[in-house]
C-alpha positions, 0 to 999 in steps of 0.5 A, spaced: 515 461 456 516 468 458 520 468 465 515 473 467 508 470 465 506 463 467 500 460 470 496 462 464 497 470 463 499 472 470 505 477 470 509 474 475 513 480 476 507 484 478 505 478 483 512 479 486 511 487 487 504 486 490 507 481 495 513 485 497 508 491 498 505 487 503 511 487 507 512 494 507 505 496 508 505 491 514 511 494 517 508 501 517 501 499 519 504 494 525 506 501 528 499 503 528 496 496 530 500 497 537 501 504 538 497 511 537 502 512 532 499 519 529 499 522 536 505 521 538 513 523 537 516 517 534 523 519 535 522 519 543 516 515 545 520 509 545 526 508 549 533 506 547 537 507 541 535 500 538 528 503 537 530 509 534 534 506 529 528 501 527 523 507 527 528 511 522 529 505 518 522 504 517 521 512 516 527 512 510 526 505 506 518 504 508 514 509 510 510 512 504 514 508 499 509 502 499 502 504 498 504 508 492 507 502 489 500 498 491 496 504 488 500 503 481 499 496 481 492 497 482 491 501 476 496 496 472 491 491 474 485 494 472 488 495 465 490 488 464 482 486 467 480 491 461 484 488 456 482 481 457 475 482 458 474 486 451 478 480 448 473 475 451 467 480 449 465 482 456 462 488 458 468 491 462 464 497 465 459 493 468 464 488 471 469 493 473 463 497 477 461 490 480 469 489 482 470 496 485 463 495 489 465 489 492 471 492 494 468 497 497 463 493 502 469 489 504 473 495 505 467 498 510 467 491 513 474 492 515 474 499 517 469 499 522 469 492 524 477 491 524 481 496 523 480 504 521 487 504 517 483 501 511 486 502 504 480 499 500 475 504 501 480 509 498 482 504 493 475 503 491 472 510 491 478 512 487 477 506 482 470 509 480 473 515 478 479 512 475 474 509 470 473 515 467 480 515 464 482 508 463 480 508 456 486 513 455 492 512 451 498 510 455 501 517 453 496 521 456 495 517 462 502 518 464 502 525 462 495 526 466 497 522 472 504 526 473 501 532 472 495 531 477 501 528 482 506 533 481 502 540 480 497 540 486 502 537 491 508 542 489 504 547 490 501 545 497 509 544 499 511 551 497 505 553 501 507 548 507 514 551 506 512 558 507 508 556 513 514 553 516 518 560 514 513 564 517 513 560 523 520 561 525 522 554 522 519 551 528 519 543 528 513 539 526 510 535 531 503 531 531 504 529 538 497 529 542 498 526 549 491 527 551 489 523 544 494 518 545 492 516 552 485 516 550 487 511 544 491 507 549 486 506 554 480 504 549 484 499 545 487 496 551 481 496 556 475 498 552 469 494 550 468 492 543 463 497 542 467 502 545 473 500 540 468 501 534 467 508 536 474 510 537 476 507 530 470 510 527 472 517 530 479 515 528 478 513 521 473 520 519 479 524 522 483 522 515 477 521 511 473 527 511 472 532 505 479 534 505 481 527 506 478 525 499 481 531 496 488 529 498 487 522 495 484 525 489 491 528 488 496 522 491 492 516 490 488 517 483 494 519 479 498 513 481 492 509 478 493 513 472 501 512 472 500 505 473 495 504 467 500 508 463 505 503 465 500 497 463 499 500 456 506 501 455 506 493 457 512 496 461 513 489 465 512 485 460 518 487 456 523 488 461 529 484 457 528 489 451 529 495 456 533 492 461 539 498 461 534 503 461 530 500 466 536 499 471 538 507 470 531 509 471 531 504 477 537 507 480 536 514 479 529 514 482 532 510 488 537 515 489 533 521 488 527 518 492 532 517 498 535 524 498 528 527 498 526 522 504 532 524 508 530 531 508 527 532 515 534 529 518 538 533 513 535 540 514 530 539 520 523 536 520 518 541 519 511 541 515 515 542 508 520 537 509 515 532 512 510 533 506 516 532 501 519 526 504 512 522 504 509 525 497 515 525 493 520 521 496 516 515 497 513 515 491 520 515 487 522 510 492 516 506 490 517 506 483 525 504 484 522 498 488 518 496 482 523 497 477 528 493 481 523 487 482 522 487 474 529 487 473 531 481 478 525 477 475 529 476 469 534 472 472 532 465 474 537 466 480 532 470 484 526 465 483 527 462 490 527 468 493 522 472 489 517 466 488 514 466 495 513 474 494 509 472 488 504 467 492 503 472 497 501 477 492 496 473 488 493 472 495 494 480 497 487 482 499 486 476 503 493 477 506 492 484 507 486 483 511 489 477 515 494 482 517 489 486 520 485 481 524 491 477 527 494 484 529 488 487 532 486 480 536 493 481 539 493 488 541 486 490 542 482 489 548 477 483 545 484 480 544 490 479 548 490 487 550 497 488 548 496 495 545 501 501 547 505 495 551 510 493 546 516 497 543 517 499 535 522 494 535 518 488 538 512 490 533 517 490 527 520 483 529 513 481 530 511 483 523 516 480 520 515 473 523 507 474 521 509 475 514 514 470 514 508 465 516 504 468 510 509 467 505 510 460 507 502 459 507 501 462 501 506 458 497 502 452 500 496 455 498 497 457 491 499 450 489 492 447 491 488 453 490 487 458 484 485 464 488 485 466 496 479 465 499 477 473 499 480 473 492 475 467 490 469 471 493 471 477 490 472 474 483 465 470 483 461 476 485 465 480 479 463 475 474 457 473 477 458 466 477 462 461 482 469 461 480 473 454 480 477 454 487 481 448 488 485 445 483 483 439 480 476 440 480 471 441 474 470 448 471 
């Protein structure tokens, strides 16, 4: 059997990428779980060199490099779902609309009851738009995705560069002490109703009309690129193209890291900050995906990568668990540690929780077909109760 395909028709390297992206997303989200990240200057908020090094490591290698990976895998997965649905004679559009609608409901519950940094609402909304293009050829999807991503973001980058130049090259900062102090007070000591009001307000700041337009030039194009890769069967034909894939992986990693280092090399301003996230992050995400695909060809890496695949199979359950568990640690209706720990301590905590998730996920997939949320999602998608525990009758 193909090294990348086991357990039916699952593409193991895809699950491993999902599992790896869960780690990166968690490391970034953890900062927002315990601190008012978007209203502080992370270079100076925490004392000590260890915290500074931790922040810069996350900024270079993690920040904005894993949600693009997850987005491309989302598009990749929808194409696979479409192909397999059509093979079985199912009506894909109806199935996909149910799937995305259920994801939207889960995202709404996650956003307004748990944490405002949810990505599921964004993915479901962009997913509805993506269905208009999913039938396109691989070439057309890739060209459209890259054009929609590069052209508007490059224009926006130039506008930000002009703004930075006219502003005398002043350093860019989102620091807002009043907003940071308010967040700390509410999340540390507020009632559940007050916390909900705060998270709703923070969610709307990033998810208004301008936020929607931004997602359509950053998230939706990545869906298209991932879909194009799926139609090329990129991760199902790695061995035949390993040399070319290795070359692109190295090139994306090098260029991506150079772009991500721009704020440190040329000074932080509107232009370098945007380029770092939108272009550097996306290129590094592609490099990570290609490297994992290459490593998945070698069984020597199975011991390390197999737990990632298990976590990836439970990606939504693990993602939601991270939010629920973390907010119970930091919010007032839990232990109330919001604003009380450093970025280094938060990062170590995230790694411990993630290691626990790897262990539990590896145990779970040996006994169950799906994660608990994935089972509900799949049952709703097909409007039929799915098998859950291995060994039970269909």
